[in-house]
C-alpha positions as semicolon CSV with decimal commas, in nm:
position;residue;x (nm);y (nm);z (nm)
1;X;-1,501;0,877;-1,479
2;X;-1,831;1,060;-1,433
3;X;-2,024;0,984;-1,153
4;X;-2,404;1,053;-1,214
5;X;-2,609;1,152;-0,946
6;X;-2,982;1,014;-0,962
7;X;-3,279;1,109;-0,710
8;X;-3,008;1,171;-0,442
9;X;-2,683;1,319;-0,341
10;X;-2,369;1,145;-0,266
11;X;-2,131;1,275;0,015
12;X;-1,759;1,289;-0,027
13;X;-1,694;0,984;0,194
14;X;-1,944;0,809;-0,088
15;X;-1,730;0,956;-0,384
16;X;-1,392;0,844;-0,191
17;X;-1,518;0,509;-0,113
18;X;-1,592;0,446;-0,468
19;X;-1,271;0,554;-0,595
20;X;-1,071;0,372;-0,337
21;X;-1,263;0,062;-0,438
22;X;-1,161;0,093;-0,819
23;X;-0,815;0,196;-0,741
24;X;-0,717;-0,052;-0,482
25;X;-0,536;-0,343;-0,620
26;X;-0,564;-0,704;-0,481
27;X;-0,211;-0,723;-0,371
28;X;0,121;-0,521;-0,325
29;X;0,265;-0,720;-0,601
30;X;0,546;-0,943;-0,660
31;X;0,822;-0,709;-0,520
32;X;0,634;-0,672;-0,177
33;X;0,633;-1,060;-0,182
34;X;0,980;-1,112;-0,229
35;X;1,055;-0,834;0,076
36;X;0,811;-1,057;0,289
37;X;0,988;-1,375;0,218
38;X;1,312;-1,230;0,289
39;X;1,208;-1,115;0,607
40;X;1,065;-1,448;0,726
41;X;1,340;-1,638;0,633
42;X;1,561;-1,409;0,827
43;X;1,335;-1,432;1,141
44;X;1,341;-1,793;1,131
45;X;1,732;-1,848;1,109
46;X;1,761;-1,599;1,409
47;X;1,485;-1,782;1,646
48;X;1,765;-2,026;1,730
49;X;2,062;-1,812;1,784
50;X;2,026;-1,420;1,796
51;X;2,373;-1,248;1,721
52;X;2,371;-0,866;1,667
53;X;2,457;-0,899;1,275
54;X;2,122;-1,115;1,244
55;X;1,926;-0,843;1,425
56;X;2,093;-0,584;1,200
57;X;1,990;-0,771;0,874
58;X;1,627;-0,826;1,018
59;X;1,595;-0,456;1,123
60;X;1,712;-0,370;0,752
61;X;1,478;-0,610;0,566
62;X;1,210;-0,479;0,793
63;X;1,305;-0,149;0,678
64;X;1,332;-0,207;0,319
65;X;0,954;-0,347;0,313
66;X;0,851;-0,037;0,538
67;X;0,953;0,199;0,297
68;X;0,832;-0,021;-0,020
69;X;0,485;-0,034;0,176
70;X;0,497;0,380;0,235
71;X;0,583;0,447;-0,117
72;X;0,309;0,216;-0,248
73;X;0,062;0,384;-0,026
74;X;0,167;0,720;-0,120
75;X;0,156;0,631;-0,481
76;X;-0,207;0,517;-0,434
77;X;-0,302;0,814;-0,273
78;X;-0,152;1,031;-0,506
79;X;-0,344;0,851;-0,803
80;X;-0,663;0,850;-0,600
81;X;-0,597;1,229;-0,554
82;X;-0,523;1,303;-0,926
83;X;-0,837;1,092;-1,021
84;X;-1,077;1,302;-0,764
85;X;-0,929;1,641;-0,900
86;X;-0,981;1,534;-1,284
87;X;-1,333;1,402;-1,190
88;X;-1,431;1,729;-0,989
89;X;-1,299;1,915;-1,274
90;X;-1,555;1,773;-1,508
């Protein structure tokens, strides 16, 4: 990727915004959808009656979803950083 500056100066914010726009997927993918569906099903079943084991399952599902999102955010940030370093090296 090559950023060409014509008759102007780009700020680092402009470059980062551009890089983020080309590296952001439209969705988090099927694994995220599966985890979210699992969480929604568990929450629906607990609305009627809230025994402790159900609360534990909801908590575990939320944690799985949160960990997936954290890994995904880290991966996107890492790739963005790597692309930025490679671009600046050119």
